[in-house]
N, C-alpha and C positions, 0 to 999 in steps of 0.2 A: 280655128284657134281660140283652145282653152286657157281661158282666162287662171292663171293661178295664183294666189299671193300668199305671204307666209307672216310668222309670227316667232319670233329667234330670241325668246328672256335667255338672259345664263343666270344659273343656280348656285346665287353667289350670295345670296340672304330672301330678309320674306318678299312675299308677292307683291307688284307694286302695281296703283293701282295706273300709273302710267302704261305698264306694258297692259295691261286689261284694256285701256284705250285704247293701243294701239292695234290690238288682238281686234276688239270690235268696230274699229273701222274695217281689217282685213277682211274677217270673215262677212261685211256686207256686204263690200265691194264687189268680193265673190262671186257672192251670191246672187247679187244684181245681174252679174253675168253669166249665171247657168255656170260657175266656174267653181273650184277646188282652193280649200285654206288647207294648207301646213305648219305644223308646230317644228320648231327646230328646235336643240336644244342645244348653245352655244356656249358649252363647258372646259376650252379653253384652258380656265384659270385654275391649276393646277393644285393652289394652297386654297382658295376662296369657295370653288367650287363643291357641290355635297347632292348627295342623294336624296334626305330629307327636304332641300331646298328644291331640286325638282320636282320633287311630288307635289310640294305643297302649291307648286304651279300648278301640276296638274288641278291639284283638286280644284283649287280658286278658279282657276278658268271654267271649269264646269259646273261649280256652284254658282257661276253667271250666267249658265245656259249658252257659253258659248265651246261648239265643238269643231274639231278640223277631223279633216282626211287621211291625212297622213300625219306620223306622226309617230313617237319612239314606243308608245305602249299601243300604238293599232297597228302599225309594220306602213308598210305599203313598197312598191315599187323601186324607190329612189333612195332605201336606204344604204347604211346607216342613219339616222336621223340627230346623234348624237355626236357634235365636234370632236370627241375624245377619241371616238372608234375610227374615222376619216382620215388620222394623222400620213397614212400613204400616200394618196390622193394626195392631200396640202405638201407636202412634200415633193410627187413627180412634179405637180405642174409649177412649182420654185424653180424645180434643175427645169422646165422648160424656159423659162424666163431665163435664167440665169447663160443658158445654152444658148439664145435667143439677143442678148445683150439685153436683158430688160432689167436685167437684175443682176447685180451682185452681194459678193459676201464683205462683208465688213466689219474689221478685226479692231479698230477701235475700241478702247477702254474709256469705263461710264467718267473716268477724271477727262481723260483725254476731250471727252465728246462737252464737257461742262467748259472747260478753257476756250474753245470751240464756239462755244454759246456767248462768254462772256467776251471775247475777243469783237466777236458780231456784234453783241451791243456794244459795245465801246465804241463803235465805228457809225454806228448807228443804224445797224442793215435790221432787217426781218433777220428773226433767228432760223428759220429755218435753215437747218442742213444740207447743201446741196451733195449732189455726189461727188463735185469738185472741191470742194472740204473737206470730203469726208477719206481723200485718195491717199494711202500711205505709199510714201518711194516702194519704187518695186523691190527691192533687194530686203525691206523689212517686213512686206508684203510677204513675202515668200519665206520668210523666216519666220513671222509668226504660224503659219502657216503649216509647214514643217513640222512645228514644234507642238502644232493641237489647242494652238488656244484657242479659246471660245468666238464664238463669234455670230454676228444675224444675219441674214438676208433682206435687202435692202433692194428697190424700186426704183429707177433710173426715170427720173423726174426733169425736165424744161428748170432750166433756169430763170426766166422772166418771160411776160407774155400775157396774155387773154387766153382762158379755158372758158368757155361756154357747156353750162348742163343746163339741158330744157327740163322743166319741171310743171308736171300736169295743174299745179292752181297758180305757181306763181310766172307760170314763161317761162323767157328765156335768163340764167341767172351768171353771171359772170364772176370772175373769181381770179387773181393775179396769179398765176405760177411762184412767182417771188416768194407768195407767203406758205407755199405748199414742199415740205419739207421731202426728204428722200426716206419712206416710208417704210417701217420695217415690215417685212413679209412673213419672215418667218424667226421667231426668238431662240436664244439660244441652248434653250431645251427642246430647238425641234417643232414647236404646240407654232403650231401658224398665230398671227394676229386679227380681231378682226376685221382686216382689211381683206386680206388676199384668200380667209376663210368663206366672208357670207360672199364674195365673188365667185368663187368655183363651187361652193355649195347652189346660190340660185343659180348658175347659168345648169350645174350637172341635174337642178331638181326642177326645172323649167320654170322656174318663176317666173311671169310675165310681166308683175306690176309691186314696185316696191313701195308699198310708204311707210313710212316712219319719221320719229321725229325731226324737228328742224333741226335739232343740231348737229345730225349728219351732213348739216347741205355745206359746208366746208371738206368735207372729207368724199365727195363727190367730185371732185378734177381725179383724186386719186383712183376711183372704183371706174371713172371712164376711159382713162390713160389702160388700167389694167384690160378692159371688153378689149379697147383694141390692142393693145400688146397679144392679147389669147385669139380676136379674129371673130371673137361672138358680137353677138348682136345683145345688147344692153335692154336687159329691162326699162320699162317706163316708171321714173321718180317722180314718187309726189312725198314733201317733207311737210308734215302734218302741225299745225300749232303747239306750245307746248303747253302741259296745263301749267295755272299758276296760281299762286297764293291771292289771297284777298287784297294784299297789298304790290301785286304785279311780281312781287318776285318767283322764280320760279319754284315752282310746286316740289317742297324738301321732307324730307321727313326732320327738318329740326323746328320747323315751324307747326306743319301739320301733320296729320297721320296720315302716312302713304301706303301701307298697309293693307292690303285684300284680309288678310284676318283680324283685320282690328273691327274693320265694317262687319267683317263676318262675328266675330266673338261679340259688337255690342248692340246685335239684334234687328240689323238694317237686313231685310229681304233683299232676296239674291236680283227678284224682278228690279228694286228699286232702283237698287245700285248702275246697273245696266240701264236703265231707263235715262239716268242721270248722267251717265259717261256720252252717254247717246247726243244727247244734248250741248256737249264739249265742243264748243264752236261749229257745231250741225244743229239745224233745223227742219220738221217736217215740214211740209209744203204747204199744209193748214196754220203752222205755226203753236200749233196744237204742245202742251210742255209734257201729258201723259199718253204717254205709247208703248206698246210691246217691242222684243226683239223682234219681232214676228214681221208687225209691223214698220216699223226700222230697215229692215232687208226688202218687202218689196219697195218702201219709198225711198230706197237711199238713191243721194246721185251726190258725187264727190267734188261735183263742182258748188255747192251748198255751202260749202264745207266753208268760213270766217277765217281770215289770217290773223284775226286779233285775237289774243292768247285768252283761251277759254280762261277765267276764276274756278276753282272749285270751291266751294262755298260750303260748308258744312251743316251751317242751318239753311239754307238750299232743298240741301240732299239731304237731313233730319223732316224738313215739312214733307217734301215727294217721298219720303220713306210714308209720312202719319199718312197721306193721302191714300196710299198701295195698303196699310192696314185696315182704313176706316170703307176702305170704298169695295174692294177686292178680295176680302175674308171674312166669312160669312164665321160665327160662335165656333162651328168647329174646323172651320183652318184657322181659325185662330189660336185655336188650341194644340193643332197638328205642330203651327210654326213654332209657339212655346216650346212642344216637346224636343221637335229639332234641336231650336236653338238652343238648350242647356237644359232643359229636365229630358234628356234621355239618358240610357243606363250607364252609359260608355262614360260619360261624362260624372253624373253622380258620383259612380262607381270610385271615382280617384278624389272624391270629397267624402266621403263616408268613413274614411280612417281617422278624417281629420278631427270628425264631431263626433263621431263615437262615445268615446271616449270622456268627452268632455261634457254631454247635457247628462239632464237628470229625466228629463220629460221631450215629447215631440216634441214641442213649441218652444225647446230652447232651439233648437237648431237653427230657423229663421233670423233669431238675431243674431247667430253666430256664426255662423256662413253664408250669409246675406252679401256679402262681396262676391262672393264665387257667380251671384248671378242681380252683378248689377254692373252700370256702366264705369263716369266716373265716381268716385265717393265726393257727398257733401261734406267737403273738412272746409276751413277757413283757417286764418291765420293764428286764433286762439287754439287754434286745435293745437298746435306746436308749443306751444306758452311752458309745457313741465319738460322739454327738450334744454339739459343744459349745454347749447353750444351758441357763441354768436350770431345772429341771423345771417352773415354773411359766408360764414362758416356753414354753416346749416345748409343755405344753396349750392353752396359750393360741392359738398358733397352729395347731397342730391344728383348736381350737375356731373359730377364724376362717375358716379353711379351709373345715370344714363350714357353717358359716354364707351364706358366701358362695356356694358349691356349691347351697345351695340357692335361689339364685335367677335358676339360671343354666337358662334357657329352651329353648336350643338346644346341645345337649351334642354337643359335638367339641372336637378340641382347640386348634382357634385361639381358644377362646372360655375356654378350662380354662386358655390360657398368659397369657391378659390377668387374669382372676381371679389367679394366681401373682403372677403381676408388680406388680400393685397390693400384696399383700400383701407381696409384698419388701421392697418401698417402705414402708411401713409401719412391718416389723420391720428397717430400714435395714440388711438382709441379702441377699446376692449369692446368684444361682438356686441353684447348686449347694449352699451352708449351708441355703436354704430346702428345697430338696427332699429333703436328706438323710434325716431324720426322716419327710417324708410317703413316701418311698422303701419305707421297714421299713413304714410302717403297711399302703399297700399290697401291696403284695409277697412281704412275711414275711421280707425277705433284706435286704443293706447293697448286694449286686451283681446286678441282671438286668438283664431287657431293658428300653428306654425307661419311664421311671414315667405321663411323659406320654401316652405312648400307651396303654398299659394302664391310665391312666384313659378314656380315651374308651371303649374297647375291651368292658369289663368295665362303663362301662355308671353311671348316675349313681346310682340305688339300692345297688348293690355298693358305689360307691366311697365312697360315705358311711358305711355300713352299718361299713366295714372302718376310715373314719376317725373315727369313733365307738366301735370295740373298739378303735382304743388308745388315745384318752383313755382308756377305763374302763380299760384296764393298766396306767396309768400315776397310776391313784386315781381319776380322773374327777372335776368341776368342783365343789366345795364351792358351798354358798350365797351365803358372802364374797365368793367368787372369779369367781362369777356374775351378781352383780352390778358390780363392778369389769371385767368380761370388756365386760359389754353398754355396758356407759357406754364403754368408749373404743371400743367395735365402732362405737357413733353416729356416731362420729367421721371414720368412713370415709368416703372421695368414693363416693357411688355407682353411677360407674363407673372 
């Protein structure tokens, strides 16, 4: 048997370090056994999936040195490797389940589902809806079907009793079927959910081992049941511990930069980031902290993974990156790294139009454009003294902007301007007044190149990181403030 593992990211945003972490361990496991590593794109979310996000995923994983044997860009014998191109396959398999009595069409409306859950909650029951809860009167079912009302396809699940799933690291995991709902397999738009697509694709692509985050443990019974329904052998499962913030909470972009693009833009070396991710819950046999990807693959043993949530510590990563800069790069390699990072023609060409009309000598360039070649600006509370806003309103404005920018899927000046105008209307501020604190947060100065152009050039990750940094400099957001802010933020229009 050839060992085959996979990573299946969703192209719905910036490439996440958690994706790279899981990809790294899947790659190392496959290589340890002389096997193959596959990349599959789970783009069934038609609203949020973008080609730009997919390309960022491919670029960032390759930047880290993670290469796949099959995928949407390299091809292979088990394509297509984008789920959006496999719709007929999922529809066929969903129908097989319906014909066998393992799945059913559910015509329940969202309002009815809410009522059913509220009724179960009032009775002190699990909120998981079962086929019996969802069943309609036969005449009503026929009427809705005849009228062509929208429906989803759900799987049959047991009412109660234990379900035991075997895990490579955790042994036997027992879940009570009472907690498992009649999972949707096909949505009303005909697109599959993760659960159906994941099982069908893993089987058809010959995946033998599934290494994924522990957040999928509660879904494992559904997947195991689907394998039984189809009469297929299930891959071996391994649920990896989730990356954690230093306070042990789940790694989140609300607390930490989580995009690979951020670390790339900050000037971290790819080999240092890959090395650090390899230290997340795993260690070399000799316990050394600095090792290459090749050394990790050579010495990899999945049983050396610790189930304690590994802490993603930015200070530790920064220290390790410094070690690589000092120990692995001579002057020539250091210069090449600088040129690759930011002093390259493609990046500088974006900046030149911002500075050429504003300088009289070449020595004016560095002070004017320094924010394009730095990390987080050296700002303090005093930097915002000239802003004519109450401190809480200032923090709220910056926080609202961070939240709005998290939803921008196509990062360009026009899209950013639309968000700025929306906030200007909400805060009743003219453009100049609204942009004044943003200017300081992004450039570290009250006078520099266009802040809108700077945000577009710096990219989504660095822009949001600098805004969050400014919020922190201003004292951050307390729990009471967060509740007030979130309530007010929900009242903003979607566009």
